[in-house]
C-alpha positions in Angstrom: -297.8 146.4 -67.1 -295.3 147.5 -69.9 -292.4 146.2 -68.0 -294.4 142.8 -67.2 -295.2 142.3 -70.7 -292.0 143.1 -71.8 -290.0 140.7 -69.7 -292.4 138.0 -71.0 -291.3 139.0 -74.7 -287.5 138.9 -73.7 -288.1 135.3 -72.0 -290.1 133.9 -74.9 -287.5 135.6 -77.1 -284.0 134.4 -75.3 -285.8 130.5 -75.2 -286.8 130.4 -78.8 -283.5 131.4 -79.8 -281.6 128.6 -77.6 -284.0 126.1 -77.7 -285.5 126.2 -80.9 -283.1 127.9 -83.4 -286.4 129.8 -84.1 -286.2 133.9 -85.7 -289.1 135.5 -84.6 -290.8 137.6 -86.7 -292.8 139.6 -84.0 -293.0 139.7 -80.2 -296.1 137.8 -80.6 -294.7 135.1 -82.8 -292.0 135.1 -79.8 -294.3 133.9 -77.4 -296.4 131.2 -80.1 -293.6 129.7 -80.7 -292.9 128.5 -77.1 -296.4 126.6 -78.2 -294.7 125.0 -81.0 -291.8 124.3 -79.0 -294.1 122.2 -76.7 -292.9 124.7 -73.7 -296.6 125.8 -73.5 -300.1 124.1 -74.7 -300.1 125.8 -78.1 -303.8 127.2 -77.1 -302.0 129.0 -74.4 -299.2 130.3 -76.2 -301.6 131.5 -79.0 -303.9 133.4 -76.5 -301.2 134.6 -74.5 -299.5 136.3 -77.2 -301.8 138.8 -77.4 -300.0 140.5 -74.8 -297.3 141.7 -77.2 -299.6 143.4 -79.2 -301.1 145.2 -76.3 -297.7 146.5 -75.1 -297.5 147.7 -78.7 -300.2 149.7 -78.0 -299.4 151.1 -74.8 -295.9 152.2 -75.6 -296.7 153.3 -79.0 -300.0 154.8 -78.5 -301.1 154.0 -81.7 -305.3 154.8 -80.7 -306.3 156.6 -77.8 -305.7 154.7 -74.8 -308.9 153.4 -73.4 -307.6 152.9 -69.6 -311.0 151.7 -68.3 -309.8 148.6 -71.0 -306.5 148.8 -70.0 -307.5 148.4 -65.9 -310.2 145.6 -67.4 -307.6 142.9 -68.3 -305.0 143.2 -65.3 -307.0 140.5 -63.6 -306.4 138.1 -66.6 -302.6 139.2 -67.4 -301.7 139.0 -63.5 -303.6 135.0 -64.3 -302.0 134.6 -67.4 -298.6 135.8 -66.5 -298.5 133.0 -63.4 -299.0 130.5 -65.7 -296.4 131.4 -68.1 -293.6 130.8 -64.9 -295.4 127.7 -63.9 -295.2 126.4 -67.6 -291.5 127.6 -67.5 -291.0 126.3 -64.4 -292.0 122.7 -65.4 -290.2 122.7 -68.2 -287.0 123.3 -66.5 -286.2 126.8 -67.6 
């Protein structure tokens, strides 16, 4: 899960740097910028950007991780990651 989210973040950072010359203040902002660049619908980009925050919790163990919660998020992560790829494909990226 962490690796998939890291890939989303990396891809988002590369695209925003190349296509928009945007500076990303955070991992979440890199994903949000894809909405501003009209690569994704802004609503999707804003919502999906939350995965970056989830990644930070998992990596840095900010709190005691609730593994039941993490597992409950997996189906949405799979669905949203699939949509992420479809939007990139549609944009020719």
